[in-house]
N, C-alpha and C positions, 0 to 999 in steps of 0.2 A: 564928221558926224553931224547930222542934222539936229537942229534945236527944235523941239516940239513945244507947242503951247496949247493947253486945253482951253477951249472956248465954249461957254454955255450961252445960248441965245435966250431971249425972253420967253420963248415957247418951251424951254426946257431941253432943247436938242443940244447935245454935246458933240463937238468935233475936235479933232486934233489937227492943228494947223502947223505945217512945217515952216521953217524959216525961209525955204525956197518958194518963190512966188508960184502960184498955180497948183500947189500940191496940198490937197486936203483930203482927209479920210474920215468917214463917219465912224463913230464909236458905237459898237453894238449895245443893245439895251442891257445885256447882262453886265457889261463893263460900267454902265452908268452908276450902278449901286456901289461898285468898287471905287470908282473915282470920287463919288460923293462922300464915301467914308474917309478917303484920303484927304479930301478938302476939310471935312469935319475935324480930323486929327490935326491938320495944320492950324486951324483956328484955336483948337484946344491948347496946343503947344504954346502959341503966342499968349493966350489968356493966362496960362500958368507961369509964364516967364521962363519956359524951358529953353527957348531958342527961336530961330527964325520961322517964317511961315511955310513950313514944309511938312507934308504928311505922306505916309506910305502904307500900303496894305500888301500882304502876301496872300495869294489865293491858291488853293489846291482843290481840284474837283468842284469848281464853281462855288466854293465856300471860303470866306475870309478866315484864315488861320491865325494871322497876327495883324494888328494895326498899331502903328507907331507914329510919333511926330519927332521933330528935331529936338535933341536933348543936349546940344552943345553947351549951353549955359548952365544947365542943371548939373551935368556931369563934369563940367570944366574939361571937356574932351573935344578937341577940334574934329575928331573923326566921327562923332556921334550924330551924323546926319540921319534923317528919317529913314532912308532906304538901308543904310548900314545898320541902324538899330533894329530895324525889322528883320533883316537877315540874321543878325546875331540872336534875336529872340527865337526865330524859327529853327535855328540849328542847335539850340540848347538841348540838353539830354531829355527834357520832357517830351520833345517832339521826335527827334530822330538822331541825336548825336551830332557829330561834326560834319556829316554829309547830308545833302538834300536828296532824299530818295523820291522818285516819282516826278511828276511834272508840276511845277509851280509857275506862277506869274507874279510879277511885282508891278503894282500900280502906284505911281509916284506923282505928286503934284507940287508945284511951287505957286502959291497963291499971290 
């Protein structure tokens, strides 16, 4: 599996750089707001002392449904990573029960 790194340049352009040399893919403008929210969540989690610098958002129909950060320290749960916490929240009964219906995307960052 390739390791990806989100890179933001001084002009605000965001790209995803793969660990493999020469492979780079531009992130679409619509994804920029999702990645920015995930970065915001990552910083918020660190500021609150909840865990490491990780944030995630779950998107459905181009709208953020859930945004979360790492909660490992706050929950004393080694599985409470940002992406896991986000999936747990989106699958709670408030949204749709134990199954994800429709098309979702998960945007995750490690700052």
